[in-house]
C-alpha positions in Angstrom: -199.0 -1.3 195.6 -195.5 -2.1 194.1 -194.2 -5.6 193.1 -192.3 -7.2 195.8 -189.5 -7.7 195.5 -189.0 -4.8 194.6 -185.4 -4.3 193.0 -183.4 -0.8 194.2 -180.6 -1.0 191.3 -178.0 1.8 192.6 -177.2 3.4 188.5 -173.4 3.0 187.9 -173.5 3.2 191.6 -174.2 5.5 194.1 -172.9 8.0 191.0 -174.8 11.2 192.5 -172.5 10.6 195.4 -169.1 9.4 194.2 -168.0 9.1 190.3 -169.8 6.7 188.1 -168.7 3.2 187.6 -166.0 3.7 190.1 -165.5 1.6 193.4 -166.4 4.3 196.1 -169.6 4.5 194.2 -170.2 0.9 194.4 -168.8 0.6 198.1 -171.5 3.7 198.8 -173.9 1.8 197.0 -173.7 -1.2 199.4 -173.3 0.7 202.2 -177.2 2.5 201.4 -178.7 -0.7 201.4 -178.8 -1.3 197.7 -176.8 -5.0 197.0 -177.7 -4.5 193.1 -176.0 -2.0 190.7 -176.2 -0.9 187.1 -172.6 -0.8 185.6 -171.5 0.1 182.1 -168.9 -2.0 180.1 -166.9 -1.0 177.1 -163.8 -2.5 175.5 -160.1 -1.4 175.4 -157.7 -1.4 172.3 -156.0 -4.5 174.0 -159.9 -6.1 174.7 -159.9 -5.5 178.3 -163.4 -4.7 179.6 -163.5 -1.0 181.4 -166.2 0.2 183.2 -167.5 3.5 181.6 -170.7 4.8 180.5 -169.7 7.9 177.1 -169.3 7.2 173.8 -166.1 9.7 174.4 -163.6 9.8 177.0 -163.3 13.3 176.7 -165.6 15.1 179.1 -165.4 13.2 182.2 -161.5 12.3 182.2 -158.3 13.6 181.0 -158.0 11.4 177.9 -159.6 11.8 174.7 -161.6 9.4 172.2 -162.8 5.9 172.6 -162.3 3.6 174.9 -161.6 1.4 172.1 -158.9 3.5 171.1 -156.5 3.3 174.3 -155.2 0.3 176.2 -156.3 -0.7 179.4 -152.7 0.5 180.9 -153.2 3.7 179.9 -157.3 4.1 180.3 -156.9 2.7 184.5 -154.4 5.6 185.1 -157.8 8.3 183.6 -159.4 10.4 186.2 -162.2 10.7 186.6 -162.7 11.9 190.1 -161.5 15.7 189.0 -165.0 15.8 186.6 -167.2 14.6 189.5 -165.9 17.0 191.9 -166.3 19.9 189.1 -170.3 19.2 188.7 -170.9 18.0 192.0 -169.7 20.8 194.3 -172.4 20.0 196.6 -170.5 16.4 197.4 -168.6 17.1 200.5 -166.1 14.5 199.9 -163.5 14.9 197.1 -162.5 12.5 194.3 -159.7 14.2 192.2 -157.4 11.4 191.3 -160.0 8.6 191.2 -159.6 6.6 188.4 -161.6 4.2 185.9 -161.3 0.5 186.7 -162.3 -2.9 184.7 -165.3 -5.3 185.3 -162.9 -7.7 187.0 -161.8 -5.1 189.7 -165.2 -5.0 190.4 -166.2 -8.3 190.6 -162.9 -8.9 192.7 -163.7 -6.0 195.1 -167.5 -7.3 195.7 -167.8 -10.6 194.7 -171.2 -12.6 195.2 -172.2 -9.5 197.6 -173.4 -7.6 194.8 -175.8 -8.1 192.0 -175.0 -6.9 188.8 -176.8 -5.6 185.8 -174.1 -5.2 183.5 -174.9 -2.7 180.7 -172.9 -3.4 177.2 -172.3 -0.1 175.9 -170.1 -0.6 172.9 -170.7 -2.7 169.5 -167.6 -5.1 169.4 -168.8 -8.3 168.5 -166.6 -10.4 171.7 -167.9 -8.2 174.4 -171.0 -10.6 175.6 -168.6 -13.1 175.7 -165.9 -11.6 177.3 -168.1 -10.2 179.9 -169.7 -13.9 180.4 -166.2 -15.4 181.1 -165.4 -13.1 183.9 -168.9 -14.1 185.4 -167.9 -17.9 185.3 -164.0 -16.9 186.6 -165.1 -15.0 189.5 -168.1 -18.2 189.9 -171.3 -15.4 189.5 -173.2 -17.5 188.1 -176.9 -16.5 189.4 -175.6 -13.2 190.5 -176.1 -11.0 187.0 -177.8 -10.2 184.0 -177.2 -8.4 180.5 -178.4 -5.3 179.4 -178.2 -3.2 176.9 -180.2 -0.7 174.3 -178.2 -2.6 171.3 -181.0 -5.5 170.3 -177.8 -7.5 168.7 -175.2 -7.6 171.6 -178.4 -9.2 173.8 -179.0 -11.6 171.0 -175.6 -12.9 171.0 -175.4 -12.8 174.6 -178.8 -15.2 174.7 -177.0 -17.1 171.7 -173.8 -17.9 174.3 -176.2 -18.3 177.7 -179.4 -19.6 177.5 -179.7 -19.1 181.3 -178.3 -15.7 181.9 -181.2 -13.0 182.2 -181.5 -10.2 180.3 -183.3 -6.5 180.2 -183.7 -4.6 176.6 -183.5 -1.1 177.4 -185.8 0.8 175.3 -185.2 4.7 174.2 -187.3 7.6 173.7 -190.0 7.7 171.1 -187.5 9.5 168.5 -185.1 6.6 169.4 -187.8 3.9 168.9 -188.9 6.1 165.8 -185.2 5.4 163.7 -185.1 1.4 163.5 -187.6 -0.9 162.6 -188.1 -3.9 164.7 -185.8 -7.2 164.6 -188.7 -8.2 162.5 -188.3 -5.9 159.7 -191.2 -4.0 160.4 -191.4 -0.3 159.9 -191.8 2.0 162.9 -195.2 2.0 164.5 -196.7 5.4 164.7 -197.0 5.8 168.3 -194.6 5.6 171.3 -196.6 2.9 172.8 -197.2 0.8 169.6 -193.1 1.3 169.0 -192.6 0.1 172.7 -194.8 -3.0 172.4 -193.2 -4.1 169.2 -190.0 -3.9 171.0 -191.3 -5.9 173.8 -192.6 -8.1 171.5 -188.9 -8.4 170.0 -187.5 -9.1 173.8 -190.4 -11.6 174.5 -189.4 -13.6 171.1 -186.0 -13.5 171.9 -186.3 -15.1 175.4 -185.1 -11.8 176.9 -187.1 -11.7 180.6 -186.8 -8.0 181.6 -187.9 -4.1 179.4 -186.3 -1.2 180.8 -188.5 2.0 180.0 -187.4 5.4 180.5 -189.1 6.9 183.5 -191.2 9.6 181.6 -191.9 7.1 179.1 -193.7 5.0 181.5 -197.6 4.3 181.3 -199.8 1.7 182.8 -200.5 0.3 179.4 -196.9 -0.6 178.8 -196.0 -1.9 182.2 -199.8 -4.5 181.5 -198.6 -5.3 177.9 -195.0 -6.6 179.2 -196.7 -8.1 182.4 -199.1 -10.1 180.2 -196.0 -11.2 178.2 -194.4 -12.5 181.3 -191.9 -9.6 181.3 -190.6 -7.1 184.4 -190.5 -3.6 183.8 -187.7 -1.8 185.6 -187.6 1.9 185.0 -184.2 4.3 184.2 -183.9 7.7 184.1 -185.0 8.5 187.6 -184.5 12.4 187.4 -186.2 13.5 191.1 -188.4 11.8 194.0 -191.3 12.5 191.9 -190.1 10.2 189.1 -189.4 7.3 191.9 -192.9 7.7 193.0 -194.8 7.5 189.3 -192.9 4.3 188.6 -193.2 2.6 191.8 -197.1 3.7 191.4 -197.3 2.2 187.8 -196.1 -0.8 189.4 -192.9 -1.4 188.1 -190.8 -4.5 189.5 -188.0 -1.8 190.0 -185.4 1.4 188.8 -182.2 2.2 188.5 -181.3 5.3 190.6 -178.5 7.8 191.0 -179.8 8.0 194.8 -180.4 4.6 196.2 -180.4 5.6 199.8 -183.9 7.9 198.8 -185.1 5.3 196.9 -185.0 2.9 200.1 -186.2 5.6 202.1 -189.3 6.2 200.2 -190.0 2.3 200.4 -189.7 2.3 203.6 -192.4 4.9 203.8 -194.5 3.0 201.5 -194.7 -0.8 202.8 -193.3 -0.2 206.6 -190.2 -2.0 208.1 -191.5 -5.5 206.6 -189.9 -7.1 204.2 -189.8 -7.5 200.4 -186.6 -5.1 199.2 -184.1 -6.3 197.3 
C-alpha cells in the first residue's frame, strides 16, 4: 500500500494540457484537484525570476539563447503557446500567444491555494535567496519547497533557511556517474551505489526528500532513503505503467504531466477515502 498522504504534483502545471510553466497550466492543475505544482525557475539579465525549464529558449519560444541573456520585459512577451500547439495537436484548446511568466506572477495569482515545488534550473548563486525573498513577500512560508539537481544550489538555500523543505533530484545512471559525491568520493560502480551516495549526501545536508527518475526506482533505493528518514518522490512519469510502478514501490508522491489521470488511479487504489494531497 502506498504512503498516505500521497503527493500528486502537477509537473510544470498540467503540462500535457497547456503550455508548461504558464498560468493556464497551473489553473488546469488546480481544477483537476492537484494542489501541488512543480515549476522551473531561471534568472533574467536584470535579475528577475522567470518560469522556464530549458537551457535555451530556442525550441519553445520565439526568442533565442538563455533566459539569462534577456531582460524580463522581453521574456514576458515571449510566446510559448505556439510551440505547445504544434507539439500537442490532440489538445482542443489553442494557446498561441501564451507568454512566459515571473515567479511572482504565479504567487500573486494563486497565493496559498497551491503548494509550490520550486525547481532551481540555473547556476546563478543569487537564485535561492531571491526565491526565498519572494516566498516571504507573499507570505508563503509552509507552502513551498525547493528542489534541484544542483546540490550546491540547495546547500545555499539551506544556509539561508534552515526550515524550508528541500528535494534533491537524482539523475540517471550516466549523469550520476559523471560526478564525485559531495564528500569527494569517486562515483560508485552501480546505479544503486551511486544513488545511495547522493542520498547520504542529501541526508547529511539536512534535505528531506529524494526525487528519483521513475525507471531508476527500485525497492532497495526506496528502502534505503526511507531508513534515513527521507521521503521518495518519482519523476519522469511517462505513462500509466510508470505511475503504477511508483505507487507499488511505495513512493510518497510523483510529478506528472497528467495529474487528473494520477488522481483517478489513486482513487481506484483506495476508494473515495482521504489521503490524497
